[in-house]
LUMDRENNU-875124 format. One record per residue (C-alpha): residue in one letter; x, y, z. Coordinates in steps of 0.5 Angstrom, whole numbers, padded with zeros to 4 digits, always signed. Each point is the difference from the previous one (the first is absolute). Last residue first. Layout:
REM residues N
aXYZ...
//
This chain:
REM residues 303
x+0059+0067+0004x+0000+0007+0000x-0003+0001-0006x-0005-0006+0001x-0002+0003+0006x-0001+0007-0003x-0005-0003-0005x-0004-0003+0006x+0000+0007+0003x-0003+0003-0006x-0005-0005-0002x-0004+0002+0006x-0001+0007-0003x-0001-0003-0007x-0005-0005+0003x-0004+0005+0004x-0001+0005-0006x-0002-0006-0005x-0005-0002+0005x+0001-0007+0002x-0005-0006-0001x+0001-0007+0002x-0005-0005-0003x-0003-0005+0006x+0000-0007+0000x-0006-0005-0002x-0004-0002-0006x+0004+0002-0006x+0002-0008-0001x+0007+0002+0002x-0002+0003+0006x-0004-0006+0002x+0005-0005-0001x+0005+0005+0004x-0005+0000+0006x-0001-0007+0000x+0008-0001+0000x-0001+0004+0007x+0002+0007+0002x-0001+0001+0008x+0007-0003+0001x+0003+0006-0001x-0004+0004+0004x+0000-0006+0006x+0008+0001+0000x+0003-0006+0004x+0006+0002+0004x-0003-0002+0006x+0002-0008-0001x+0007+0003+0002x+0007-0001-0003x-0003-0005-0004x+0005-0006-0002x+0003-0002-0007x+0004-0006-0001x+0004-0001-0007x+0000-0006-0005x-0007+0002-0002x+0003+0007-0002x-0006+0003-0005x-0006-0003+0004x+0003+0001+0007x+0002+0007-0002x-0007+0001-0002x-0003-0002+0007x+0006+0004+0003x-0003+0006-0004x-0007-0001+0002x+0001+0001+0007x+0001+0007+0000x+0007+0003+0002x+0006-0003+0005x+0001-0007-0004x+0004-0004+0005x+0005-0004-0005x+0003-0007-0001x+0005-0003-0005x+0006+0005+0000x+0003+0001-0007x-0004+0006-0001x-0002+0002-0007x-0007-0002+0001x-0001+0003+0007x+0004+0007-0002x-0005+0000-0007x-0006-0001+0005x+0002+0005+0005x+0002+0005-0005x-0007+0000-0004x-0004+0001+0007x+0005+0006+0002x+0006-0001+0004x+0004-0002+0006x+0004-0006+0001x+0003-0004+0006x-0006+0004+0004x+0001+0001+0008x+0000+0007-0001x-0006+0000-0004x-0004-0002+0006x+0002+0006+0004x-0001+0004-0006x-0007-0002+0000x-0002-0003-0007x-0001+0004-0006x+0007-0001-0002x-0002-0007-0002x+0004-0006+0003x+0004-0006-0002x+0002-0004+0006x+0005-0006-0002x-0001-0007+0003x+0004-0004+0003x-0002+0001+0007x-0008-0001-0002x-0003+0000+0007x+0005+0005+0003x+0000+0004-0006x-0008+0000+0000x+0000+0002+0008x+0005+0006-0001x-0005+0003-0006x-0006-0001+0004x+0003+0003+0006x+0002+0006-0005x-0007+0001-0001x-0005-0001-0006x-0006+0005-0001x+0004+0005-0004x+0000-0004-0006x-0008-0001+0000x-0001+0007+0002x+0004+0003-0005x+0002+0007+0001x-0001+0007+0004x+0003+0005+0005x+0003+0005-0004x+0008+0000-0001x+0004+0007-0001x+0007-0002-0002x+0006+0004+0000x+0005-0003-0005x+0007-0002+0001x-0002-0007+0004x-0003-0003-0007x+0000-0007+0002x-0003+0001+0007x-0005+0005-0003x-0002-0005-0006x-0002-0005+0006x-0003+0006+0004x-0005+0001-0006x-0001-0007-0002x-0003-0001+0008x-0003+0007-0001x-0004-0002-0006x-0004+0006-0003x+0004+0004-0001x+0007+0003+0000x+0001+0008+0001x+0008+0000-0002x+0004+0006+0001x+0007-0001-0003x-0002+0003-0007x+0003-0003-0006x-0004-0006+0000x+0005-0006-0002x+0001-0003+0007x-0008+0000+0000x+0000-0004-0007x+0005-0005+0002x-0003-0001+0007x-0007-0001-0002x+0001-0004-0007x-0002-0007+0003x-0005+0002+0005x-0003+0004-0006x+0001+0008+0000x-0004+0006-0003x+0002+0007+0000x-0003+0007+0001x-0006-0001+0003x-0007+0004-0001x-0003-0004-0005x+0002-0007+0003x-0005+0001+0005x-0006+0000-0005x+0004-0006-0004x-0001-0004+0007x+0006-0002+0003x+0004-0007+0001x+0006+0003-0005x+0003+0003+0006x+0000+0007+0000x+0006+0005+0001x-0002+0007+0001x+0006+0004+0000x+0001+0005+0006x+0001+0008+0000x-0007+0001+0001x-0001-0004+0006x-0006+0003+0004x-0004+0001-0007x+0002-0007-0002x-0004-0003+0006x-0006+0004-0003x+0001-0003-0007x+0001-0006+0003x-0007+0000+0004x-0004+0002-0006x+0003-0005-0005x-0002-0006+0004x+0004-0004+0005x-0002-0007+0003x-0003-0003-0007x+0006-0002-0003x+0002-0004+0007x-0007-0003+0000x+0000-0003-0007x-0006-0001-0004x-0003-0006-0003x-0008+0002+0000x+0000+0000-0007x+0003-0007-0002x+0003-0001-0007x+0002+0008+0000x-0001+0002-0007x+0004+0004-0005x-0002+0002-0007x+0007+0002-0004x+0002+0007-0002x+0001+0003+0006x+0006-0005+0001x+0004+0003+0006x-0005+0003+0004x-0005-0006-0001x+0005-0005+0002x+0002+0004+0006x-0008+0000+0002x+0000-0008-0001x+0005+0000+0005x-0003+0005+0005x-0006-0004+0000x+0002-0007+0002x+0003-0006-0004x-0003-0004-0006x+0001+0006-0005x-0004-0002-0006x+0003+0004-0007x-0003+0001-0006x+0003+0003-0007x+0005-0006+0000x+0007+0001-0003x+0003+0000+0007x+0006+0005+0001x-0004+0005+0004x-0003-0006+0004x+0007-0003+0002x+0002+0007+0003x-0006+0000+0004x+0001-0007+0002x+0007+0002+0002x-0003+0006+0004x-0005-0005+0004x+0005-0006+0002x+0000-0006-0005x-0004-0004-0004x-0001+0001-0008x-0005-0004-0005x-0004-0003+0006x-0004-0006-0001x+0005-0004+0005x+0001+0006+0004x-0008-0001+0002x+0001-0007+0002x+0006+0001+0004x-0004+0005+0005x+0002+0008-0001x+0006+0003+0004x+0004+0000-0006x-0005+0005-0003x-0003-0002-0006x-0001+0003-0007x-0005-0003-0005x+0001+0003-0007x-0007+0000-0004x-0001+0000-0008x-0007-0003+0001x+0002-0006-0004x+0006-0001+0004x-0003+0001+0007x-0006-0004-0002x+0005-0006-0001x+0004+0001+0006x-0006+0001+0004x-0003-0006-0002x+0006-0005+0001x+0000+0003+0007x-0007-0002+0001x+0001-0007-0003x+0006-0001+0005x-0004+0002+0006x-0005-0005-0002
//
């Protein structure tokens, strides 16, 4: 039954000129019907290069918005309209505009995990993998980092020559893991390397053998000679890695590392979307799109 639905999705997407994008946190059965999988910004770049005129994002709303910002000529759908991101929704344009008035000489650096509306008042975007490089390359030595305070602190430690103003916010899933859990996991699996996302608390990151974005964690685990790993990001990454590296062993850092927003998208959502009876088309007015695109263009320039 599952394979039949997947085969139908693959048949219909070809017939209707649809490119399916799946974030790495999606379930295995969705990755198997996707044209591309990866981090949010990677997917946006892939969408630009894809020949298809229609795009379905299997992820959360800000990811679909980023695709539309970079590919305005394409029709972009979010497979499940309720799939939001708590971090992206923590801060809005009005709030950051007020903060900018208090710190007018600071460069506003926004994590890609923000709404399109918020990006319109930011100076440059970053991804978790590019943040250190981009902040280093910014001419200004005063940085206002939003919205993930854990990633902001991690970047600040790597770029000590700059002054940071970090607002309190971030991913509630990654921030839920404690240092005690990291210690316990390493005690249970003494031969395993701990690979952690910088959205985790600093006291968790300090126990890591490797710190990096989702794609960097996956790349490290695949290329490492080590045979056991504790994965300190969304639990699906450990599952995907186990499929791809059957000769290695992967363990969850914590069962709490499960994003319900990502899990809200199902294979049936994708099926309904390709049929045209589900999903939501992403509409962004041109003025907003162009303003938001400036900070993404700046990210590409500095990165």
